[in-house]
Kinemage of the C-alpha trace (Angstrom):
@kinemage 1
@onewidth
@group {chain A} dominant
@subgroup {mainchain}
@vectorlist {calphas} color= white
{ca met a 1} P 133.104 72.887 273.194
{ca his a 2} L 133.121 69.107 273.222
{ca leu a 3} L 134.534 66.323 275.390
{ca pro a 4} L 138.231 66.508 276.210
{ca ala a 5} L 140.406 64.996 273.513
{ca ser a 6} L 141.554 61.411 273.961
{ca pro a 7} L 143.052 58.695 271.718
{ca his a 8} L 140.848 57.626 268.936
{ca his a 9} L 138.914 54.475 269.650
{ca arg a 10} L 136.271 52.241 268.142
{ca leu a 11} L 133.025 51.783 270.031
{ca gly a 12} L 131.794 48.177 270.003
{ca ala a 13} L 130.619 45.372 272.274
{ca gly a 14} L 133.993 45.066 273.974
{ca arg a 15} L 135.539 48.522 273.835
{ca leu a 16} L 134.266 52.003 274.456
{ca gly a 17} L 135.988 55.269 273.778
{ca phe a 18} L 135.322 58.767 272.739
{ca gly a 19} L 137.773 61.203 271.050
{ca pro a 20} L 138.389 63.311 268.026
{ca leu a 21} L 136.598 61.934 264.986
{ca ala a 22} L 138.960 62.211 262.031
{ca leu a 23} L 136.317 61.639 259.446
{ca ala a 24} L 134.975 64.307 257.180
{ca leu a 25} L 131.211 64.450 257.404
{ca met a 26} L 129.323 63.025 254.441
{ca leu a 27} L 125.989 64.599 255.015
{ca thr a 28} L 122.826 64.459 253.017
{ca thr a 29} L 120.938 67.683 253.218
{ca thr a 30} L 117.770 69.357 251.931
{ca phe a 31} L 119.247 72.924 252.087
{ca pro a 32} L 118.001 74.916 249.128
{ca leu a 33} L 121.490 75.960 248.036
{ca ser a 34} L 122.688 76.182 244.418
{ca his a 35} L 126.170 75.046 243.333
{ca ala a 36} L 128.459 77.917 242.727
{ca arg a 37} L 130.951 78.064 239.882
{ca ala a 38} L 134.610 78.598 240.807
{ca asp a 39} L 134.780 81.938 238.840
{ca glu a 40} L 131.679 83.176 240.778
{ca ala a 41} L 133.034 82.278 244.129
{ca pro a 42} L 133.844 85.295 246.402
{ca ala a 43} L 137.323 85.887 247.815
{ca thr a 44} L 136.214 84.867 251.287
{ca pro a 45} L 134.173 81.766 251.946
{ca pro a 46} L 130.707 82.212 253.422
{ca ser a 47} L 130.437 81.895 257.241
{ca phe a 48} L 126.765 80.598 257.179
{ca pro a 49} L 125.879 81.892 260.691
{ca asp a 50} L 123.782 79.563 262.783
{ca ala a 51} L 120.131 80.241 263.201
{ca ala a 52} L 120.628 79.815 266.915
{ca his a 53} L 123.500 78.784 269.259
{ca val a 54} L 123.472 75.984 271.698
{ca val a 55} L 125.618 75.753 274.868
{ca asn a 56} L 128.697 73.562 274.326
{ca gly a 57} L 127.550 73.241 270.799
{ca cys a 58} L 130.703 73.854 268.696
{ca tyr a 59} L 130.557 70.393 267.064
{ca ile a 60} L 126.844 70.801 266.461
{ca ser a 61} L 127.554 74.195 264.729
{ca ser a 62} L 130.362 72.605 262.666
{ca ala a 63} L 128.122 69.772 261.433
{ca ala a 64} L 125.510 72.311 260.328
{ca tyr a 65} L 128.094 74.441 258.543
{ca leu a 66} L 129.641 71.422 256.727
{ca ala a 67} L 126.301 70.395 255.313
{ca lys a 68} L 125.556 73.887 253.921
{ca phe a 69} L 129.102 74.557 252.663
{ca leu a 70} L 129.568 71.169 250.886
{ca ala a 71} L 126.127 71.420 249.281
{ca ala a 72} L 126.853 74.863 247.897
{ca phe a 73} L 130.567 74.285 246.923
{ca pro a 74} L 130.953 70.489 246.129
{ca ala a 75} L 134.293 71.059 244.504
{ca glu a 76} L 135.759 72.242 247.785
{ca lys a 77} L 136.676 70.163 250.861
{ca ala a 78} L 135.731 70.595 254.505
{ca gln a 79} L 135.889 68.603 257.706
{ca pro a 80} L 135.595 69.124 261.507
{ca leu a 81} L 138.846 69.869 263.260
{ca asp a 82} L 139.539 69.548 266.955
{ca val a 83} L 141.730 72.344 268.389
{ca thr a 84} L 142.266 73.967 271.761
{ca met a 85} L 141.091 77.507 272.591
{ca arg a 86} L 141.718 79.767 275.591
{ca asn a 87} L 138.405 80.926 277.155
{ca arg a 88} L 137.712 84.190 278.920
{ca asp a 89} L 138.353 82.517 282.235
{ca gly a 90} L 141.978 81.819 281.142
{ca arg a 91} L 141.447 78.076 280.817
{ca thr a 92} L 142.351 76.227 277.611
{ca arg a 93} L 139.659 73.761 276.526
{ca pro a 94} L 138.967 71.537 273.500
{ca his a 95} L 137.007 73.167 270.707
{ca thr a 96} L 135.746 72.066 267.291
{ca ile a 97} L 135.886 74.250 264.166
{ca val a 98} L 135.683 73.514 260.414
{ca leu a 99} L 138.715 73.231 258.299
{ca leu a 100} L 137.953 73.990 254.637
{ca thr a 101} L 139.546 74.693 251.309
{ca trp a 102} L 138.864 77.847 249.413
{ca arg a 103} L 140.446 78.850 246.047
{ca gly a 104} L 143.475 76.638 246.764
{ca glu a 105} L 144.027 77.781 250.382
{ca trp a 106} L 143.166 76.539 253.821
{ca trp a 107} L 140.579 78.371 255.776
{ca gly a 108} L 138.869 77.842 259.135
{ca arg a 109} L 135.277 78.612 260.345
{ca asp a 110} L 134.399 79.078 263.985
{ca glu a 111} L 130.901 79.063 265.496
{ca his a 112} L 131.153 82.530 266.894
{ca phe a 113} L 134.016 84.242 264.998
{ca gly a 114} L 133.191 83.200 261.470
{ca val a 115} L 135.744 82.358 258.751
{ca phe a 116} L 139.465 83.128 258.756
{ca thr a 117} L 142.415 82.366 256.607
{ca leu a 118} L 145.314 80.031 257.585
{ca arg a 119} L 147.516 81.695 254.972
{ca arg a 120} L 148.587 78.331 253.800
{ca leu a 121} L 148.200 76.704 250.376
{ca val a 122} L 146.196 73.388 250.308
{ca gly a 123} L 148.977 71.553 248.525
{ca asp a 124} L 148.412 67.801 248.668
{ca gly a 125} L 145.272 68.373 250.765
{ca lys a 126} L 146.557 66.336 253.730
{ca val a 127} L 145.547 67.598 257.197
{ca ser a 128} L 148.892 67.413 258.954
{ca glu a 129} L 149.577 68.400 262.595
{ca arg a 130} L 151.231 71.465 261.282
{ca val a 131} L 147.979 72.471 259.555
{ca arg a 132} L 146.039 71.759 262.742
{ca gln a 133} L 148.449 73.892 264.803
{ca thr a 134} L 148.309 76.702 262.189
{ca ala a 135} L 144.501 76.623 262.434
{ca glu a 136} L 144.571 76.850 266.238
{ca gly a 137} L 146.975 79.772 266.121
{ca arg a 138} L 145.056 81.706 263.413
{ca leu a 139} L 141.827 81.163 265.248
{ca glu a 140} L 143.179 82.758 268.314
{ca glu a 141} L 144.561 85.685 266.436
{ca his a 142} L 141.249 86.182 264.538
{ca ala a 143} L 139.190 85.954 267.773
{ca his a 144} L 141.451 88.470 269.511
{ca arg a 145} L 141.209 90.827 266.652
{ca leu a 146} L 137.406 90.718 266.525
{ca val a 147} L 137.011 91.078 270.162
{ca ala a 148} L 139.397 94.069 270.260
{ca ala a 149} L 137.348 95.689 267.452
{ca gly a 150} L 134.070 94.989 269.315
{ca arg a 151} L 132.949 92.554 266.691
{ca gly a 152} L 132.134 88.866 266.713
{ca glu a 153} L 129.409 87.004 268.556
{ca arg a 154} L 129.723 86.349 272.262
{ca ala a 155} L 129.908 82.689 273.244
{ca leu a 156} L 127.358 80.919 275.377
{ca val a 157} L 128.544 80.312 278.889
{ca thr a 158} L 127.874 76.930 280.424
{ca pro a 159} L 125.895 77.493 283.741
{ca glu a 160} L 127.333 75.796 286.775
{ca arg a 161} L 124.165 73.898 287.122
{ca met a 162} L 121.443 73.107 284.555
{ca asn a 163} L 118.087 71.704 285.473
{ca ala a 164} L 116.128 69.283 283.344
{ca ser a 165} L 114.207 72.022 281.543
{ca glu a 166} L 117.378 73.880 280.639
{ca arg a 167} L 119.068 70.754 279.391
{ca ala a 168} L 115.967 69.888 277.318
{ca ala a 169} L 115.883 73.337 275.767
{ca ala a 170} L 119.549 72.999 274.752
{ca val a 171} L 118.969 69.656 273.247
{ca ala a 172} L 115.918 71.023 271.392
{ca thr a 173} L 117.997 73.739 269.883
{ca ala a 174} L 120.728 71.290 268.922
{ca arg a 175} L 118.203 69.023 267.240
{ca glu a 176} L 117.066 71.861 264.968
{ca leu a 177} L 120.641 72.503 263.947
{ca val a 178} L 121.928 69.006 263.199
{ca pro a 179} L 121.524 68.294 259.461
{ca val a 180} L 120.959 64.484 259.771
{ca ala a 181} L 118.343 62.372 261.499
{ca thr a 182} L 118.384 62.591 265.265
{ca lys a 183} L 116.895 60.841 268.240
{ca ile a 184} L 116.248 62.041 271.671
{ca phe a 185} L 116.954 59.776 274.608
{ca trp a 186} L 116.330 60.258 278.355
{ca ala a 187} L 118.836 58.654 280.698
{ca asp a 188} L 117.365 57.771 284.058
{ca cys a 189} L 120.055 58.709 286.616
{ca gly a 190} L 117.960 58.123 289.746
{ca arg a 191} L 116.969 61.561 290.992
{ca glu a 192} L 116.585 63.001 287.530
{ca glu a 193} L 116.452 62.154 283.755
{ca ile a 194} L 119.024 63.548 281.520
{ca pro a 195} L 118.061 64.415 277.849
{ca leu a 196} L 120.635 63.370 275.278
{ca leu a 197} L 120.639 63.850 271.522
{ca phe a 198} L 121.848 60.980 269.396
{ca phe a 199} L 122.822 61.133 265.767
{ca arg a 200} L 125.140 59.448 263.217
{ca pro a 201} L 127.198 62.145 261.538
{ca ala a 202} L 128.859 59.736 259.071
{ca ala a 203} L 128.906 56.034 258.124
{ca gly a 204} L 130.357 54.029 261.018
{ca ala a 205} L 130.299 57.023 263.356
{ca ile a 206} L 128.019 58.128 266.297
{ca ala a 207} L 127.601 61.375 268.232
{ca val a 208} L 125.897 62.029 271.554
{ca tyr a 209} L 125.192 65.601 272.657
{ca asp a 210} L 124.890 66.448 276.251
{ca ala a 211} L 124.287 70.104 277.263
{ca val a 212} L 126.797 70.072 280.124
{ca his a 213} L 129.658 68.111 278.524
{ca gly a 214} L 129.245 68.745 274.814
{ca thr a 215} L 129.317 66.122 272.070
{ca ala a 216} L 130.801 62.725 272.547
{ca arg a 217} L 131.996 61.065 269.292
{ca ala a 218} L 133.292 57.712 268.320
{ca glu a 219} L 133.582 55.215 265.583
{ca cys a 220} L 130.920 52.569 266.215
{ca gly a 221} L 129.720 49.288 264.751
{ca met a 222} L 126.797 48.863 267.150
{ca thr a 223} L 123.275 49.247 265.918
{ca asp a 224} L 121.318 49.535 269.168
{ca asp a 225} L 121.082 53.286 269.555
{ca ala a 226} L 119.776 53.144 273.137
{ca ala a 227} L 122.617 50.930 274.221
{ca ile a 228} L 125.091 53.323 272.691
{ca val a 229} L 123.540 56.269 274.475
{ca ala a 230} L 123.653 54.367 277.759
{ca leu a 231} L 127.325 53.621 277.319
{ca ala a 232} L 128.014 57.266 276.347
{ca ala a 233} L 126.165 58.452 279.402
{ca lys a 234} L 128.195 56.324 281.683
{ca met a 235} L 131.429 57.461 280.085
{ca leu a 236} L 130.261 61.046 280.821
{ca gly a 237} L 130.081 60.089 284.438
{ca tyr a 238} L 126.309 59.650 284.872
{ca lys a 239} L 125.054 56.750 286.919
{ca val a 240} L 122.514 55.428 284.482
{ca ala a 241} L 119.829 52.934 285.396
{ca thr a 242} L 117.927 52.813 282.083
{ca val a 243} L 117.680 54.797 278.910
{ca arg a 244} L 114.385 55.405 277.057
{ca ala a 245} L 113.574 56.993 273.682
{ca gly a 246} L 111.444 60.180 274.066
{ca phe a 247} L 110.774 63.665 272.887
{ca ile a 248} L 110.868 67.224 274.123
{ca gly a 249} L 107.653 69.129 274.531
{ca ala a 250} L 106.873 72.367 272.782
{ca thr a 251} L 106.779 74.373 276.067
{ca val a 252} L 110.343 73.379 277.001
{ca ala a 253} L 111.630 73.787 273.392
{ca ser a 254} L 110.238 77.309 273.130
{ca ala a 255} L 112.617 78.459 275.928
{ca asn a 256} L 115.727 77.302 274.105
{ca ser a 257} L 116.955 80.791 273.092
{ca thr a 258} L 117.659 81.729 276.702
{ca val a 259} L 119.564 78.584 277.798
{ca gly a 260} L 123.107 79.274 278.937
{ca gly a 261} L 123.004 83.045 278.842
{ca leu a 262} L 125.682 85.199 277.073
{ca ala a 263} L 129.205 85.914 278.211
{ca pro a 264} L 129.688 89.405 279.520
């Protein structure tokens, strides 16, 4: 999950906004993946399962997948795509998947349900609203099929409350998954400090991950990372006094595999 969708904005000294980021990630990675020739590519694209999952981390997972996929198959195209998805509680919420090309067709990749075909030719390669809607519908069909068959990974459930240690553990997990440089900031909100993960997924873009709300994204020309994080935290509803750069201790980070729990 990520923040609710809103009109696309630029983040600068005078304006602040967060919404779907329509930029394909251009990520530099050190993954030891070899380039695959077209005639060697399998019929189905690889799903590259995450080493770990993070609560509200669909965008984080998508960023990690993009880096691996584009490094292994540079002739293909891939980008994050914002859709909506109905949860087990019946509510429809925003969600991020990867939209990718494979052997001339559109495919999708979801954090928990892997890859699925849109059954549509790539054509001119433009990601139209029709393509987005098709991806949304195919994802729901694919997820229902896997659940009915007793397959597919169960999604992490966001706890109603998360203490500082749980939040820090989620941020520590997210930091290990993000394939670009990251920084950890602590937002002083009076009675507690909130850990936030900051990174720049592409040129002119920023992302701020919060365990409770997901990943806020925006176009941004600012260079003061702490100031960006402070603005983002306020947009998320936190009453921020100050923001400081910091780190997460090994003790807290070691608990990250249990944060959030699994859906029944």
